[in-house]
C-alpha positions in Angstrom: -1.4 72.8 -5.4 -3.1 71.7 -8.6 -1.2 74.1 -10.8 2.1 72.5 -9.6 1.1 68.9 -10.1 3.6 67.3 -12.4 0.9 65.0 -13.7 -1.6 67.8 -14.4 -3.0 68.7 -17.8 -0.5 71.5 -18.4 2.4 69.2 -17.8 0.9 66.6 -20.1 0.4 69.2 -22.9 3.9 70.3 -22.6 5.2 66.8 -22.9 3.1 66.2 -26.0 4.5 69.3 -27.6 8.0 68.3 -26.8 7.3 64.8 -28.1 6.0 66.3 -31.4 9.1 68.5 -31.7 11.4 65.5 -31.1 9.5 63.4 -33.6 9.8 66.1 -36.3 13.5 66.6 -35.5 14.0 62.9 -35.9 12.1 62.7 -39.2 9.5 60.3 -38.1 5.7 60.5 -38.6 3.3 61.7 -36.0 -0.2 60.7 -35.1 -2.9 63.3 -34.7 -6.4 62.1 -33.9 -5.7 58.7 -35.5 -4.3 60.1 -38.8 -0.6 59.5 -39.6 1.0 62.5 -41.3 4.4 61.9 -42.9 7.3 64.2 -42.3 7.5 67.3 -44.6 3.8 66.9 -45.3 2.5 69.0 -48.3 -1.2 69.1 -49.1 -2.2 69.0 -52.9 -3.8 72.1 -54.3 -7.6 71.8 -54.7 -9.1 71.5 -58.2 -10.0 75.0 -59.5 -12.1 75.7 -62.6 -12.4 79.2 -64.0 -16.0 80.1 -64.3 -17.5 80.1 -67.8 -21.1 80.9 -67.0 -22.3 84.5 -67.0 -22.7 86.0 -63.5 -26.2 87.2 -64.5 -28.6 87.2 -67.4 -30.0 90.6 -66.4 -28.2 92.6 -69.0 -29.5 90.4 -71.8 -33.0 90.4 -70.4 -33.1 94.2 -70.1 -32.3 94.5 -73.8 -34.6 91.9 -75.2 -37.7 91.8 -73.0 -39.3 94.9 -74.5 -39.4 93.1 -77.8 -41.3 90.1 -76.4 -45.1 90.3 -76.3 -48.1 88.5 -75.0 -50.6 87.4 -77.7 -54.2 87.2 -76.7 -56.6 85.6 -79.2 -60.3 85.7 -79.1 -62.3 83.2 -81.0 -65.8 81.8 -81.2 -66.4 78.3 -79.8 -69.7 76.4 -80.4 -70.6 73.2 -78.6 -73.4 72.5 -81.0 -73.4 70.7 -84.3 -73.8 72.6 -87.6 -77.6 72.5 -87.5 -77.6 73.5 -83.8 -79.1 70.3 -82.6 -77.6 67.2 -81.0 -74.9 66.9 -78.4 -71.3 66.0 -79.3 -70.2 62.6 -78.2 -73.7 61.1 -78.1 -75.3 59.1 -80.8 -79.1 59.1 -80.3 -81.7 57.6 -82.6 -83.7 60.2 -84.5 -87.0 60.9 -82.9 -86.1 59.2 -79.6 -87.1 60.8 -76.3 -83.5 61.4 -75.4 -82.9 63.3 -78.7 -85.9 65.5 -77.9 -84.7 66.1 -74.4 -81.2 67.2 -75.4 -82.6 69.3 -78.3 -84.7 71.2 -75.8 -81.8 71.4 -73.3 -79.4 72.8 -75.9 -81.9 75.5 -77.1 -82.4 78.7 -75.3 -85.6 80.4 -74.2 -88.4 80.3 -76.7 -86.6 77.5 -78.7 -83.8 79.9 -79.8 -80.6 78.2 -80.8 -77.6 78.9 -78.6 -75.0 81.4 -79.7 -71.4 80.4 -80.1 -69.5 81.3 -77.0 -66.3 83.4 -77.1 -63.1 81.7 -75.9 -59.7 83.2 -75.1 -56.3 81.8 -75.8 -53.0 83.2 -74.6 -49.5 82.8 -76.1 -46.3 84.6 -76.8 -44.5 86.3 -79.6 -41.8 88.8 -80.5 -41.2 91.8 -82.7 -38.8 91.3 -85.6 -39.1 94.8 -87.0 -39.6 98.3 -85.6 -42.7 98.8 -87.7 -44.6 96.0 -85.9 -44.2 92.6 -87.5 -44.6 89.9 -84.8 -43.6 86.2 -85.0 -45.7 83.6 -83.1 -46.9 80.0 -83.5 -49.7 79.0 -85.9 -51.4 77.0 -83.2 -51.7 80.1 -81.0 -53.7 82.1 -83.6 -55.1 79.2 -85.7 -58.8 79.9 -84.9 -58.6 83.6 -84.4 -61.5 86.1 -84.5 -59.4 88.9 -83.2 -55.7 89.1 -82.0 -54.3 91.5 -79.4 -50.6 92.0 -78.8 -49.6 93.2 -75.3 -46.2 94.7 -74.9 -44.0 94.5 -71.8 -45.2 97.8 -70.5 -48.8 96.7 -70.7 -49.8 98.6 -73.8 -52.3 96.7 -76.0 -52.4 96.8 -79.8 -54.7 95.2 -82.3 -52.9 92.9 -84.7 -53.8 91.3 -88.0 -52.7 87.9 -89.3 -50.4 88.4 -92.3 -50.0 84.7 -92.9 -49.5 81.3 -91.2 -47.9 78.0 -92.1 -49.4 74.8 -90.5 -46.5 72.6 -91.6 -43.9 74.5 -89.5 -46.4 75.9 -87.0 -45.3 79.5 -87.6 -47.4 82.7 -88.1 -46.7 86.3 -88.8 -48.7 89.2 -87.3 -48.7 92.9 -88.0 -49.4 95.7 -85.6 -50.2 99.0 -87.2 -49.4 101.9 -84.8 -48.6 105.3 -86.1 -45.5 107.0 -84.9 -44.5 104.0 -82.7 -41.2 102.4 -83.3 -41.1 99.0 -81.5 -38.1 97.4 -79.9 -37.3 94.4 -82.0 -34.8 91.5 -82.0 -32.7 89.8 -84.6 -32.9 86.1 -85.8 -29.5 84.5 -85.2 -27.4 83.8 -88.3 -25.2 81.3 -86.5 -26.5 78.0 -85.3 -26.3 77.4 -81.6 -24.2 74.5 -80.2 -25.3 71.8 -77.8 -24.3 73.1 -74.4 -24.7 76.8 -75.2 -26.5 79.0 -72.6 -30.0 80.2 -73.7 -32.7 82.4 -72.2 -36.4 81.9 -72.9 -38.8 84.8 -72.5 -42.6 84.4 -72.7 -46.1 84.5 -71.2 -46.5 81.2 -69.3 -49.9 80.8 -67.7 -50.7 84.4 -68.7 -48.2 85.8 -66.3 -46.3 87.8 -69.0 -42.7 88.7 -69.3 -41.3 85.6 -67.5 -37.7 84.7 -68.0 -36.1 81.2 -67.7 -32.6 80.0 -68.6 -30.9 76.7 -69.5 -28.8 75.2 -72.2 -29.2 73.7 -75.6 -29.7 70.0 -75.0 -29.8 68.7 -78.5 -30.3 69.6 -82.2 -32.2 68.1 -85.1 -35.0 66.5 -83.0 -37.9 64.9 -84.8 -41.0 64.8 -82.7 -43.7 64.0 -85.3 -45.1 67.5 -85.4 -44.8 67.8 -89.1 -43.0 66.9 -92.3 -40.2 69.4 -91.7 -39.3 68.6 -88.0 -35.9 69.9 -87.1 -36.3 71.1 -83.5 -33.7 72.5 -81.1 -34.2 70.9 -77.7 -33.6 73.1 -74.6 -33.9 72.5 -70.9 -35.0 76.1 -70.0 -38.4 75.7 -68.3 -41.1 76.3 -70.8 -44.8 76.0 -70.0 -48.3 76.6 -71.4 -48.4 80.2 -72.8 -44.8 80.2 -73.8 -45.7 79.0 -77.3 -44.6 81.5 -79.9 -42.0 83.1 -77.6 -38.3 83.5 -78.4 -35.3 81.7 -77.0 -32.2 83.9 -77.0 -28.4 83.2 -77.1 -26.0 85.3 -75.1 -25.8 87.9 -77.8 -29.5 88.6 -77.5 -30.3 87.0 -80.8 -33.2 84.6 -81.3 -32.1 81.0 -81.9 -35.5 79.5 -82.0 -39.3 79.9 -81.3 -40.7 77.9 -78.4 -43.2 75.5 -79.8 -43.7 72.3 -77.9 -42.7 70.5 -74.7 -42.5 66.9 -73.6 -44.5 66.6 -70.4 -46.3 63.7 -68.8 -47.8 66.1 -66.3 -48.6 69.1 -68.5 -46.0 71.2 -66.9 -42.3 71.8 -67.7 -40.0 68.8 -67.0 -37.0 70.5 -68.8 -37.6 69.2 -72.3 -38.8 71.9 -74.7 -38.5 72.2 -78.5 -37.8 75.3 -80.6 -38.2 75.9 -84.3 -34.7 76.9 -85.4 -34.0 80.5 -86.5 -33.0 79.3 -90.0 -36.4 77.9 -90.5 -38.1 80.9 -89.1 -36.3 83.2 -91.5 -37.3 81.2 -94.6 -41.0 80.8 -93.6 -41.5 84.3 -92.3 -40.0 85.8 -95.4 -42.5 83.9 -97.5 -45.4 84.9 -95.3 -44.5 88.5 -95.4 -44.2 88.4 -99.2 -47.0 86.1 -100.2 -49.1 85.5 -97.1 -48.4 81.8 -97.5 -45.4 79.5 -97.9 -44.8 78.2 -101.5 -42.7 75.1 -101.6 -41.2 73.0 -104.3 -42.7 69.5 -105.0 -40.9 66.4 -106.2 -43.9 64.1 -106.2 -42.7 61.0 -104.4 -43.7 58.9 -101.5 -40.4 58.1 -99.6 -39.2 56.0 -96.8 -35.9 55.4 -94.9 -33.3 53.0 -96.2 -32.6 50.2 -93.7 -29.6 48.0 -93.8 -31.7 45.2 -95.3 -33.0 47.5 -98.0 -29.5 48.7 -98.7 -28.3 45.1 -99.0 -31.1 44.2 -101.3 -30.4 47.1 -103.8 -26.6 46.7 -103.3 -26.3 50.2 -102.0 -23.3 51.0 -99.7 -24.7 52.5 -96.6 -28.2 53.6 -95.5 -28.1 57.3 -96.3 -30.7 58.6 -98.7 -34.4 58.2 -99.3 -36.1 55.3 -101.0 -38.8 56.1 -103.5 -41.8 54.0 -102.4 -44.0 55.4 -105.1 -43.8 58.2 -107.6 -47.0 60.1 -107.6 -49.3 60.4 -110.6 -48.6 63.5 -112.7 -45.7 64.4 -110.4 -42.4 65.9 -111.5 -40.4 62.8 -110.4 -42.5 60.4 -112.6 -42.2 62.8 -115.5 -38.4 62.8 -115.2 -38.3 59.0 -115.1 -37.8 58.2 -111.4 -39.3 54.9 -110.4 -40.3 53.1 -107.3 -37.2 51.4 -105.8 -34.8 54.3 -106.7 -32.8 55.5 -103.8 -32.3 59.3 -103.9 -28.9 60.1 -102.6 -28.3 63.8 -103.4 -30.0 67.0 -104.6 -27.8 69.4 -106.6 -24.7 67.6 -105.3 -25.8 67.9 -101.6 -26.0 64.5 -99.9 -29.3 63.4 -98.6 -29.2 61.9 -95.1 -32.7 60.6 -94.8 -36.3 61.2 -96.0 -36.8 64.2 -93.7 -33.6 65.8 -95.1 -34.9 65.2 -98.7 -38.3 66.8 -97.9 -36.6 69.9 -96.3 -34.2 70.4 -99.2 -36.9 70.1 -101.9 -39.3 72.4 -99.9 -36.6 75.1 -99.9 -36.7 75.4 -103.7 -39.3 77.5 -105.5 -41.7 75.8 -107.8 -40.5 75.7 -111.3 -36.8 75.3 -110.3 -34.8 72.6 -112.0 -32.7 70.5 -109.7 -30.3 67.7 -110.3 -31.4 64.5 -108.5 -28.8 61.8 -107.9 -30.3 58.4 -107.5 -29.2 54.7 -107.2 -30.7 52.1 -109.5 -29.5 48.7 -110.7 -26.3 48.9 -108.7 -25.2 52.2 -110.2 -25.6 56.0 -109.5 -27.5 58.1 -112.0 -28.4 61.8 -112.4 -31.5 63.4 -113.8 -32.8 67.0 -114.1 -36.3 67.4 -112.4 -38.4 70.6 -112.8 -40.1 70.9 -109.4 -43.8 71.5 -109.2 -45.8 73.4 -106.5 -46.5 71.4 -103.4 -50.2 70.4 -103.4 -52.4 69.7 -100.4 -51.6 66.9 -98.1 -54.5 64.8 -99.4 -53.0 64.7 -102.9 -51.4 61.3 -103.0 -51.3 58.7 -105.6 -50.2 55.0 -105.7 -49.3 53.1 -108.8 -50.1 49.4 -108.9 -48.9 46.7 -111.3 -51.5 44.6 -113.1 -51.2 40.9 -113.1 -53.1 37.6 -113.1 -53.4 35.6 -110.0 -53.0 32.0 -109.2 -55.6 29.7 -107.6 -53.1 27.9 -105.4 -52.0 29.5 -102.1 -48.2 29.6 -101.6 -46.2 29.7 -98.4 -42.8 31.2 -97.8 -42.3 29.7 -94.4 -38.7 30.9 -94.1 -39.9 34.5 -93.9 -43.0 33.6 -91.8 -45.2 34.6 -94.8 -48.1 33.0 -96.6 -49.4 34.4 -99.9 -52.4 34.1 -102.1 -53.9 35.6 -105.2 -55.7 39.0 -105.1 -59.3 39.3 -106.0 -58.7 41.9 -108.7 -55.6 40.1 -110.0 -53.3 43.0 -109.0 -50.3 41.8 -107.1 -50.2 39.0 -104.5 -52.0 39.2 -101.2 -50.4 38.4 -97.8 -52.9 35.9 -96.3 -51.1 35.0 -93.1 -48.0 36.2 -91.1 -46.2 34.2 -88.4 -46.1 36.6 -85.4 -42.6 35.3 -84.6 -41.3 35.5 -88.1 -39.2 38.1 -90.0 -42.2 39.3 -92.0 -44.0 40.3 -88.9 -40.9 42.1 -87.6 -40.9 44.2 -90.8 -44.5 45.2 -90.3 -46.2 43.0 -92.9 -49.8 42.1 -92.1 -52.5 40.0 -93.6 -54.3 42.0 -96.3 -51.1 43.7 -97.5 -50.6 43.4 -101.2 -47.1 42.7 -102.7 -46.9 44.6 -106.0 -43.3 43.7 -107.0 -40.2 42.0 -105.9 -37.0 43.9 -106.8 -38.0 45.7 -110.0 -40.2 42.9 -111.3 -44.0 43.1 -111.0 -45.6 40.0 -109.6 -48.9 38.4 -110.7 -49.0 35.2 -108.7 -47.4 33.7 -105.5 -45.2 31.5 -107.8 -43.6 34.7 -109.2 -42.4 35.6 -105.7 -41.2 32.1 -104.9 -39.1 32.1 -108.1 -37.6 35.6 -107.5 -36.7 34.7 -103.9 -35.0 31.4 -105.1 -33.1 33.2 -107.8 -31.9 36.0 -105.5 -30.8 33.5 -102.9 -28.9 31.4 -105.5 -27.3 34.5 -106.9 -25.8 35.4 -103.5 -28.1 38.3 -102.6 -28.3 39.2 -98.9 -32.0 40.2 -99.1 -35.0 40.6 -101.3 -37.0 43.8 -101.6 -40.8 43.7 -101.7 -42.9 46.6 -102.8 -46.0 46.5 -100.6 -49.3 48.3 -100.6 -51.0 48.8 -97.2 -54.3 50.6 -97.7 -53.6 53.6 -99.8 -49.9 53.7 -98.8 -47.0 52.1 -100.6 -43.7 51.2 -99.1 -40.7 48.8 -99.5 -39.9 46.0 -97.1 -36.6 44.1 -97.2 -36.5 40.5 -96.1 -33.0 39.2 -95.2 -31.7 35.7 -96.0 -29.5 36.0 -92.9 -32.6 35.4 -90.8 -33.8 32.3 -92.7 
């Protein structure tokens, strides 16, 4: 019978088990499905990491979401020019048939001029006080005719604009509602760290009350949005309509205001930028008190200090901000600061770069006296400067040195630079630049005017040739040119190491 067959499956299994037992008893390895296990085998413990992430963000969201609002802005938009005629984007000769056609097309019945059409914008914001102060972005309410704040439960309130600041893109609104105490949130006192969990709440695409989560990706980002860029980068999804909304830490405190995203497609790709809470505190405090932000003004055009510039002025390191031009009637000029000075500290606090200097000066009230530490002629100096009030962005000045030109054109071929006299005998004109030369690498272009080399004003190409030769013979690593391009003045360092 098959169940008694000595060569049957049962018998074979029995022999295999006996063989295994013998092998273990003898201390030799066994083979199981092609894998050799040594005797007394012991498997290593798997890697185990204790969880550090919160199980849920729900508790935080429950607390903070009532303080987050949708901001609806109504404004008037007109597609016609100031006189009501014409069509934007088209340049038509006066009296032409096309001009008459579009004039009739743009007018309403009976020749009436069209009325401006209302438009609607949606953004986000959040209460910072129980009596109805709301923070949002300036670009959300910039062209407002009326502003409505909509709370998480759908209640609508009319809001007025208390103040706004274009330079930091912040605005403060006020909701006046009798006998209503709004849920509000606190601006964080402590800076967030890269890697911290964050939660963003806002009104993306007009949906209202949407929550996304992520981490702090970076700090101190400069994205070209304004003179005081200092953004927190987060990877929590942020989309259109989130502008002005808050980003929270795990304590339910606002670490930043959602302001901008990087997006090739227009949607979130996980790179969003927040205005830090420290900036919000300062700006909103001014807006509440004055309706505007009052900033200190030093009165200088500044630029970064490159290694070549540092070598040319014998400065150790590249920290600080180089004075490209002290502005006319500005506090810096009155205190004796000159073009070519490198500002290294304000009231003993080190200056890292031009952006850092601008932020530190802006934090002072006009009329405040500050100690400016600067580098000149190979040594550090201090001077007291009484700050003025920051004027409009258009108030810039440039100082130019007078001189007499030379009729002969000069060439500094080692730098890839050709020079000639200026028409008004002010400085020396760059007449040609070798596209493969160092001057081109530093951004010099034909038409630029070299005003000085080092601290010496130049009047002719020969002046520059002589100063370059003297600097090279004296062991200098570079020469520093003060260059005017249009209405802007800057310094350009040309290194002898490249010649």
